[in-house]
C-alpha positions as CSV (number, residue, x, y, z in Angstrom):
1,A,8.6,33.4,9.9
2,G,7.7,32.1,13.4
3,F,7.3,28.5,12.2
4,V,8.3,25.9,14.8
5,A,8.9,22.1,14.4
6,E,9.5,20.6,17.8
7,E,10.2,17.0,18.7
8,I,7.8,15.6,21.3
9,P,9.7,13.1,23.5
10,S,8.5,9.5,23.1
11,P,9.3,6.3,24.9
12,G,7.9,4.1,22.1
13,D,8.6,3.1,18.5
14,C,7.2,6.3,17.0
15,A,8.8,9.8,16.9
16,F,6.5,12.8,17.1
17,V,6.9,16.4,15.8
18,A,4.7,19.3,16.6
19,M,4.4,22.0,13.9
20,H,2.9,25.4,14.6
21,G,3.6,29.2,14.5
22,A,2.7,29.8,10.8
23,K,0.3,28.6,8.2
24,I,1.4,25.2,6.8
25,E,0.5,25.0,3.1
26,Y,2.6,22.1,2.0
27,L,3.7,18.9,3.8
28,A,4.6,15.7,2.0
29,S,5.9,12.3,3.1
30,Q,8.6,10.4,1.3
31,A,9.1,6.6,1.5
32,L,10.7,3.7,-0.3
33,L,7.9,2.7,-2.7
34,D,7.7,0.2,-5.6
35,R,8.1,1.1,-9.2
36,V,5.6,-0.4,-11.7
37,V,6.8,-2.2,-14.8
38,F,4.2,-2.9,-17.5
39,N,3.7,-3.3,-21.2
40,G,2.1,-0.4,-22.9
41,Y,0.9,0.4,-26.4
42,R,1.2,4.2,-26.1
43,D,3.7,4.5,-29.0
44,G,1.8,2.2,-31.4
45,T,3.6,-1.0,-30.4
46,W,3.8,-3.1,-27.2
47,D,6.8,-2.0,-25.3
48,V,8.1,-2.2,-21.7
49,W,7.6,0.8,-19.5
50,V,8.3,1.8,-15.9
51,C,6.8,4.4,-13.7
52,N,6.3,5.3,-10.0
53,L,3.3,4.1,-8.0
54,D,1.5,7.4,-8.8
55,G,2.2,7.2,-12.5
56,S,4.9,9.8,-12.4
57,N,8.4,9.5,-13.9
58,I,7.2,7.2,-16.7
59,T,10.1,5.8,-18.7
60,Q,10.2,3.7,-21.8
61,I,12.5,0.7,-21.5
62,T,12.2,-0.9,-24.9
63,N,11.4,0.7,-28.2
64,N,11.0,-1.4,-31.4
65,T,8.4,-3.0,-33.6
66,A,8.2,-6.3,-31.6
67,V,5.4,-7.2,-29.3
68,E,6.8,-7.2,-25.7
69,Q,4.7,-8.3,-22.8
70,G,4.7,-9.8,-19.3
71,P,7.6,-7.9,-17.7
72,K,8.8,-8.9,-14.3
73,W,11.3,-7.3,-11.9
74,S,14.2,-9.3,-10.7
75,P,14.2,-9.5,-6.9
76,D,17.0,-6.9,-6.6
77,G,15.4,-4.6,-9.1
78,S,18.4,-4.5,-11.4
79,R,16.8,-6.4,-14.3
80,I,13.5,-7.0,-16.1
81,A,12.5,-10.3,-17.7
82,F,9.9,-10.2,-20.4
83,E,8.7,-11.9,-23.6
84,R,9.3,-10.6,-27.1
85,Q,7.8,-11.6,-30.4
86,W,9.0,-10.1,-33.7
87,P,6.5,-9.9,-36.5
88,G,6.0,-13.3,-38.1
89,Q,8.2,-15.1,-35.5
90,D,7.7,-17.0,-32.3
91,R,7.9,-15.6,-28.7
92,E,11.2,-15.7,-26.8
93,V,12.1,-14.9,-23.1
94,M,14.3,-11.8,-22.8
95,V,16.1,-10.0,-20.0
96,V,17.1,-6.3,-19.9
97,N,18.8,-4.0,-17.4
98,A,16.5,-1.7,-15.5
99,D,17.8,1.3,-17.5
100,G,17.0,-0.4,-20.8
101,S,20.6,-1.4,-21.6
102,G,22.0,-4.9,-22.1
103,V,19.0,-6.6,-23.7
104,K,19.6,-10.3,-24.1
105,A,17.6,-13.3,-25.4
106,L,17.5,-16.2,-22.9
107,T,15.6,-18.6,-25.3
108,N,16.2,-18.8,-29.1
109,N,14.2,-21.5,-31.0
110,T,11.2,-21.8,-33.2
111,D,8.7,-22.5,-30.4
112,M,6.7,-20.2,-28.1
113,D,8.4,-19.3,-24.8
114,G,6.9,-16.7,-22.5
115,F,5.6,-15.5,-19.1
116,P,8.9,-15.5,-17.2
117,S,9.0,-15.2,-13.4
118,W,12.2,-14.8,-11.3
119,S,13.2,-17.1,-8.5
120,P,13.6,-15.4,-5.1
121,V,17.3,-15.2,-5.4
122,A,17.3,-14.3,-9.1
123,L,19.4,-17.2,-10.2
124,S,16.7,-19.0,-12.1
125,I,13.6,-18.1,-14.2
126,V,10.5,-20.1,-14.6
127,F,8.5,-19.8,-17.9
128,Y,6.2,-21.8,-20.1
129,S,6.9,-23.1,-23.6
130,D,5.3,-25.4,-26.3
131,R,8.7,-26.7,-27.4
132,E,7.5,-30.3,-26.7
133,G,4.2,-30.0,-28.5
134,N,2.0,-28.5,-25.8
135,Q,2.4,-25.8,-23.1
136,E,4.6,-26.9,-20.2
137,V,6.3,-25.2,-17.3
138,Y,10.1,-25.0,-17.4
139,T,12.9,-23.5,-15.4
140,M,16.3,-22.2,-16.6
141,Y,19.3,-20.3,-15.2
142,D,19.2,-16.6,-15.6
143,D,21.7,-16.9,-18.6
144,G,19.3,-19.3,-20.4
145,S,21.1,-22.5,-19.7
146,M,19.9,-25.7,-17.9
147,V,16.4,-25.7,-19.3
148,T,14.3,-28.2,-17.4
149,N,10.7,-29.4,-17.9
150,L,8.8,-29.4,-14.6
151,T,5.2,-30.4,-15.6
152,N,5.5,-32.9,-18.4
153,N,1.8,-33.3,-18.8
154,A,-0.5,-33.9,-21.8
155,A,-2.6,-30.9,-20.8
156,S,-1.7,-27.3,-21.1
157,D,0.4,-25.9,-18.2
158,A,1.2,-22.1,-18.2
159,Y,1.5,-18.8,-16.4
160,P,4.0,-19.9,-13.7
161,S,4.9,-17.8,-10.7
162,W,7.6,-18.4,-8.1
163,S,6.9,-18.1,-4.4
164,P,9.0,-15.6,-2.3
165,D,10.5,-18.3,-0.1
166,A,14.3,-18.0,-0.7
167,T,15.2,-21.3,0.9
168,D,12.7,-23.7,-0.7
169,P,10.4,-21.8,-3.1
170,D,7.3,-23.4,-4.7
171,I,5.8,-22.6,-8.1
172,A,2.2,-21.8,-8.8
173,F,0.8,-22.2,-12.3
174,S,-2.4,-22.6,-14.3
175,S,-3.4,-25.9,-16.0
176,D,-6.5,-27.2,-17.9
177,R,-5.6,-30.8,-17.0
178,D,-8.9,-31.2,-15.1
179,A,-11.3,-30.1,-17.9
180,N,-11.0,-26.4,-17.2
181,W,-8.2,-23.9,-16.2
182,E,-7.4,-24.1,-12.5
183,I,-4.6,-22.9,-10.2
184,Y,-2.0,-25.5,-9.1
185,R,1.1,-25.5,-6.9
186,M,4.2,-27.7,-7.1
187,E,7.7,-27.9,-5.6
188,N,10.5,-26.3,-7.6
189,D,11.6,-29.6,-9.0
190,G,8.1,-30.3,-10.4
191,S,7.1,-32.7,-7.7
192,N,3.9,-32.7,-5.6
193,Q,1.7,-31.0,-8.1
194,T,-1.5,-30.0,-6.2
195,R,-4.7,-28.4,-7.4
196,L,-5.6,-25.3,-5.4
197,T,-8.9,-24.1,-7.0
198,T,-12.0,-26.1,-7.7
199,N,-14.7,-24.3,-9.6
200,A,-16.4,-23.9,-12.9
201,R,-14.6,-20.7,-13.7
202,E,-11.4,-20.4,-15.7
203,D,-8.5,-19.5,-13.4
204,Y,-5.2,-18.0,-14.6
205,L,-2.2,-16.0,-13.7
206,P,-1.4,-16.8,-10.1
207,A,0.6,-14.2,-8.1
208,W,2.1,-14.7,-4.6
209,D,2.0,-12.2,-1.8
210,P,5.4,-11.1,-0.5
211,Q,5.1,-13.4,2.6
212,G,4.1,-16.4,0.5
213,A,0.9,-16.8,2.5
214,Q,-1.7,-15.8,-0.2
215,I,-2.1,-16.1,-3.9
216,A,-4.1,-13.7,-6.1
217,W,-5.3,-14.8,-9.5
218,E,-7.5,-13.9,-12.5
219,S,-10.8,-15.7,-12.8
220,R,-13.6,-15.6,-15.4
221,L,-16.7,-17.6,-16.3
222,A,-16.0,-20.5,-18.6
223,G,-16.4,-19.4,-22.2
224,G,-15.7,-15.7,-21.4
225,G,-17.4,-13.0,-19.3
226,D,-16.2,-10.4,-16.9
227,P,-12.7,-11.3,-15.5
228,E,-12.2,-10.5,-11.8
229,V,-9.2,-10.9,-9.4
230,F,-9.6,-13.4,-6.5
231,V,-7.4,-14.1,-3.5
232,M,-6.9,-17.3,-1.5
233,S,-4.5,-18.8,1.0
234,A,-1.4,-20.3,-0.6
235,T,-2.8,-23.8,0.2
236,G,-6.1,-23.1,-1.6
237,G,-8.2,-22.2,1.4
238,N,-10.6,-19.2,1.8
239,P,-11.0,-18.3,-1.9
240,R,-12.7,-14.9,-2.2
241,P,-13.3,-12.2,-4.8
242,F,-11.1,-9.2,-4.5
243,S,-11.9,-6.7,-7.3
244,Q,-15.7,-7.1,-7.6
245,T,-16.5,-4.6,-10.4
246,Q,-18.6,-4.7,-13.5
247,Y,-15.4,-4.1,-15.5
248,D,-12.5,-6.3,-16.6
249,D,-10.0,-6.6,-13.8
250,R,-7.0,-8.7,-14.8
251,R,-3.3,-9.8,-14.2
252,P,-2.8,-9.2,-10.4
253,A,0.6,-8.4,-8.8
254,W,1.3,-7.7,-5.1
255,S,3.2,-4.7,-3.8
256,S,6.4,-5.4,-1.9
257,D,4.7,-4.5,1.4
258,G,1.6,-6.5,0.7
259,N,-0.6,-3.4,1.1
260,Y,-1.7,-3.2,-2.5
261,I,-2.5,-5.4,-5.5
262,A,-1.8,-3.9,-8.9
263,L,-4.0,-5.0,-11.8
264,N,-5.0,-3.8,-15.3
265,S,-8.6,-2.7,-15.6
266,N,-11.0,-0.7,-17.7
267,R,-12.8,0.5,-14.6
268,A,-12.4,4.2,-15.3
269,P,-15.7,6.1,-15.9
270,G,-17.2,4.8,-19.1
271,G,-14.9,1.7,-19.2
272,G,-12.9,1.3,-22.4
273,T,-9.1,1.3,-22.3
274,Q,-7.2,-0.9,-19.9
275,D,-5.0,1.1,-17.4
276,I,-2.9,0.1,-14.4
277,W,-4.7,0.4,-11.0
278,L,-3.8,-0.3,-7.4
279,Q,-6.3,-1.6,-4.9
280,M,-5.7,-1.8,-1.1
281,T,-5.6,-5.3,0.2
282,E,-7.4,-4.3,3.5
283,H,-10.5,-2.3,4.3
284,P,-11.6,0.0,2.7
285,F,-10.1,-1.6,-0.4
286,A,-9.7,1.9,-2.0
287,R,-8.6,2.0,-5.6
288,F,-6.0,4.3,-7.2
289,R,-5.3,4.8,-10.8
290,V,-1.6,4.6,-11.8
291,T,-1.7,5.2,-15.6
292,D,-4.2,7.2,-17.6
293,H,-3.6,7.0,-21.4
294,A,-5.7,6.5,-24.5
295,A,-3.7,3.4,-25.3
296,A,-3.9,0.2,-23.3
297,E,-1.4,-0.5,-20.4
298,L,-1.3,-4.2,-19.3
299,G,0.5,-6.7,-17.1
300,P,1.8,-4.7,-14.1
301,H,4.5,-6.0,-11.8
302,L,5.8,-4.2,-8.7
303,G,9.3,-4.0,-7.3
304,S,12.6,-2.1,-7.5
305,P,11.7,0.3,-4.7
306,T,12.9,3.9,-5.0
307,V,12.5,7.0,-2.8
308,Q,9.3,8.7,-3.9
309,V,6.7,11.1,-2.5
310,E,4.4,8.7,-0.8
311,R,1.6,11.2,-0.3
312,V,0.9,14.9,0.2
313,L,-0.7,15.5,3.6
314,I,-1.3,19.2,3.1
315,G,-1.1,21.0,-0.2
316,P,-2.8,22.3,-3.3
317,S,-5.8,20.5,-4.9
318,G,-4.8,17.4,-6.9
319,S,-1.3,17.1,-5.4
320,D,-1.9,13.9,-3.4
321,W,-0.5,10.6,-4.5
322,G,-2.3,9.6,-7.7
323,G,-3.5,13.1,-8.3
324,F,-6.1,13.1,-5.5
325,D,-6.8,16.0,-3.2
326,P,-4.6,16.0,0.0
327,I,-6.1,15.6,3.4
328,W,-6.3,19.4,4.0
329,P,-5.4,22.4,1.8
330,S,-3.7,24.0,4.7
331,A,-3.2,23.9,8.5
332,H,-2.2,26.2,11.2
333,A,-0.8,23.5,13.5
334,G,-0.4,19.7,13.7
335,V,1.4,16.8,15.2
336,C,3.1,14.3,12.8
337,A,4.1,10.8,13.8
338,Y,6.9,8.8,12.2
339,N,7.9,5.1,12.6
340,A,10.8,3.2,11.2
341,E,9.2,3.1,7.8
342,G,8.5,6.8,7.7
343,Y,5.2,8.6,8.0
344,A,2.8,7.0,10.5
345,G,0.1,9.7,11.0
346,F,-0.9,13.3,11.2
347,V,-3.3,15.2,13.5
348,R,-4.4,18.6,12.3
349,I,-5.2,21.1,15.1
350,G,-8.2,23.2,14.0
351,I,-8.1,26.8,15.1
352,R,-9.5,30.1,13.7
353,P,-7.0,32.2,11.7
354,A,-7.4,35.0,14.2
355,D,-6.2,32.7,17.0
356,V,-2.9,31.7,15.5
357,G,-1.0,34.1,17.7
358,S,-2.4,32.5,20.8
359,L,-1.6,29.0,19.8
360,E,1.0,27.0,21.7
361,V,1.8,23.3,21.3
362,T,4.1,21.8,23.9
363,P,5.0,18.4,25.3
364,Y,3.1,17.2,28.3
365,D,5.1,14.6,30.0
366,S,3.2,11.4,31.0
367,P,4.5,8.6,33.1
368,G,4.7,5.1,31.7
369,E,5.9,3.6,28.4
370,Q,2.8,3.7,26.2
371,L,1.5,7.2,26.0
372,V,2.8,10.5,24.7
373,G,1.1,13.7,25.9
374,V,0.8,17.0,24.0
375,L,-0.7,20.1,25.4
376,V,-2.6,22.4,22.9
377,E,-3.5,25.9,24.1
378,A,-5.2,28.7,22.2
379,D,-8.0,31.3,22.7
380,E,-10.2,28.6,21.2
381,V,-9.5,25.1,19.8
382,V,-12.2,24.2,17.3
383,N,-11.5,20.6,16.5
384,L,-8.9,17.9,15.8
385,R,-8.7,15.8,12.7
386,E,-6.5,12.7,12.2
387,D,-5.4,11.1,9.0
388,A,-7.0,7.6,9.1
389,G,-5.0,6.3,6.1
390,R,-5.2,6.6,2.3
391,G,-8.7,6.2,1.1
392,R,-10.3,6.7,4.5
393,Q,-12.1,9.6,6.0
394,A,-10.3,11.6,8.6
395,V,-11.3,10.9,12.2
396,T,-12.6,14.2,13.8
397,W,-12.9,15.3,17.4
398,Y,-15.6,18.0,17.5
399,F,-15.3,20.4,20.6
400,G,-18.5,22.5,20.1
401,D,-18.9,26.2,20.2
402,P,-17.1,27.8,21.8
403,G,-14.2,25.5,21.8
404,P,-11.9,24.9,24.8
405,G,-8.9,27.0,25.5
406,A,-6.8,23.9,26.2
407,A,-6.7,20.2,25.4
408,I,-4.4,17.4,26.2
409,L,-3.8,14.9,23.5
410,Y,-2.6,11.4,24.3
411,F,-1.0,9.4,21.5
412,N,0.0,5.7,21.5
413,A,3.8,5.8,21.6
414,D,4.1,2.7,19.4
415,T,1.5,3.3,16.7
416,G,1.4,7.1,16.6
417,K,-2.4,7.2,16.8
418,L,-4.3,9.7,18.8
419,V,-6.2,7.6,21.4
420,S,-7.7,10.1,23.9
421,V,-8.3,13.8,24.2
422,L,-9.1,15.7,27.5
423,T,-10.5,19.2,27.1
424,V,-9.7,21.4,30.2
425,E,-12.6,23.3,31.8
426,D,-12.0,27.0,30.9
427,S,-13.2,28.3,34.2
428,A,-10.4,26.3,35.9
429,Y,-7.8,27.4,33.4
430,P,-7.7,31.1,32.6
431,A,-5.5,31.9,29.6
432,A,-3.0,33.9,31.7
433,A,-2.6,31.2,34.4
434,G,-0.1,29.0,32.5
435,R,-0.4,25.3,32.3
436,P,-3.5,23.6,33.7
437,V,-3.1,22.2,37.2
438,L,-3.4,18.4,36.6
439,T,-1.9,15.3,38.2
440,Q,-0.9,12.1,36.5
441,R,-0.1,8.8,38.0
442,L,0.2,5.2,37.1
443,E,-2.1,2.5,38.4
444,G,-0.6,-0.7,37.2
445,E,-0.1,0.0,33.5
446,A,-3.0,2.5,33.3
447,L,-2.6,6.3,33.4
448,V,-4.9,8.2,35.8
449,V,-5.3,11.9,35.0
450,E,-7.0,14.1,37.6
451,G,-8.1,17.7,37.1
452,S,-11.2,19.6,35.8
453,F,-12.3,18.5,32.3
454,S,-15.1,19.8,30.2
455,A,-15.1,16.7,28.0
456,V,-13.4,13.3,27.5
457,F,-13.0,11.8,24.0
458,D,-12.0,8.4,22.9
459,A,-9.8,7.2,19.9
460,Q,-12.8,7.4,17.5
461,G,-13.6,11.0,18.4
462,N,-16.6,10.1,20.5
463,R,-17.4,12.3,23.6
464,V,-17.6,9.6,26.3
465,A,-17.9,11.9,29.3
466,A,-18.4,15.5,30.3
467,D,-17.4,17.5,33.5
468,A,-15.0,14.7,34.6
469,S,-12.4,15.1,37.3
470,A,-10.6,11.8,36.9
471,V,-9.9,9.8,33.7
472,T,-8.3,6.4,33.4
473,I,-6.5,5.6,30.2
474,S,-5.4,2.1,29.5
475,A,-1.9,1.1,28.5
476,E,-3.1,0.7,24.9
477,G,-4.6,4.2,25.0
478,G,-8.3,3.6,25.3
479,V,-10.4,5.5,27.8
480,A,-11.1,2.9,30.6
481,S,-13.2,5.2,32.8
482,A,-14.1,8.8,33.3
483,E,-15.9,10.3,36.4
C-alpha cells in the first residue's frame, strides 16, 4: 500500500525508475544469461549436465555407463557436441539435442576421437584424433562427413578451438611440436600454422573470447604442478596470468558477453573436489561458485542464453546470484537504471524508518542531453548507496548528522551512474516551502546549478565543497567547479 514506481524522464540511453512509498524487501533483475554445460560425476559416471550461471535448474542430459566429457554448445544453443567412451572401447565424437534427445555418433572407428568445437555457423566441427597414428586436428561437417586432416604433423596436435569470426574463422590448438606443449593458431584450412606461446610451461586448451580478440588457456609447469588459467591477445601478445590461486584452475571458457571466464577449480575452502566457477574478466576479478557437489564437475562451456534472474538487488540473506547476500536486505526508496540489456544500476536512498511518511522522490528537470535530475526530500536524508557492480563494494555518499532535508541527484543519462549530489541548505529550504529555489542553465555542454547548498559530492561519494552557491557539472557528469 502506498508504493510508487515512477518513471524519471531521460534524454539518454538509460531509463530511470524511482521507487518509494513502502518498504522494499525484494527486488530482482532478469536478463538473458548463458547456461553452463559440463561433465559431472555426481551419479557415479561421467555424464553431461546443464545448469544456469548460478547453479540452479541443473539438468542431466546424458545418463549411461560411458565416460562423457568435453561438452560444447552449438552457436545457436540447440545442440551439444561431446566425446563418449564406452568401457573397453575408444572415444567417439557425439552430438545431442539440448534437451537430451536425438543423440548421434559423428565418428565411428577404432581410434580415439575427441574434444569437439563448433564452427561459428554450426556447419562444421573441429576435433582431434589419432586415426593416423598420432594426435592430429581434423574438421568434419556436423553430420560426420567430409573428415579432413588440418595439421598432418609428426608431433601431437590436440585441443582445437574455433574462433568466433563467422566469415573467416581461425582455429587455435595445442601442440608439442617444439619440445613442449604450446598454443598455436592456424587458418581453417590448416595453413599458416603459427606459434602463439613461448615458455617452459605446458600450455593446453585454448578458448577464444566472443570477439576473437583474446585467448584464454590452461598452463602448468612442465612435469606437473599447479595449473592456472592465462590470457593473451589472439596474436600471442601480452600473455598474463588470470586465475592466480594456489589451487588447480583448469579448462577456461568465456561467457557470451566476455564478462566472465568459467573454469573448473578446487579453490573452495580446503581444496579437494573440482567444481565449476566463474571469474570476472575485469577488476575486481571476483569469483563465483556455480556448482557445489561432493563429486567432481569439469569442462564447463557457456552458451545457449535463457532468461534468468541475474541478481537480487534487495532481498533475504543468501538470495543473490550464486547464493550470496544481496546488496541490501531492504530499502525504503531507490532509483533504478536500465539500459538496452536490462539492469544498469541501483541507488538506495537511506532514511530512518520514522521518516518514510515524509519522503518524496520526484523528477527534477535538467537542461541538456547528458544529465537526469532527481529531487529527494524527507525530514532527514541519511545517505545514498549505489550498487557498483557484482563483487564490488557499494559507493556511499555520507551526509553527516543530521542529514539534509533535500538533495538533488544527477545521473548520467547514458550510463545510469550517479555522478553528482547537491544537498540543499536546510535554512534556505523549510520543509513546508515546497521545492528548493534553484536555477539551472547550460554553459556550453556543462550544467551550472545556482542555489544554497550545504555540500557538493562527486561521483565517488567525496565531499568536494561545502556552503556552495554555484556548482558546474560537466557533460559527462563530473563536478567541474563549486563555489
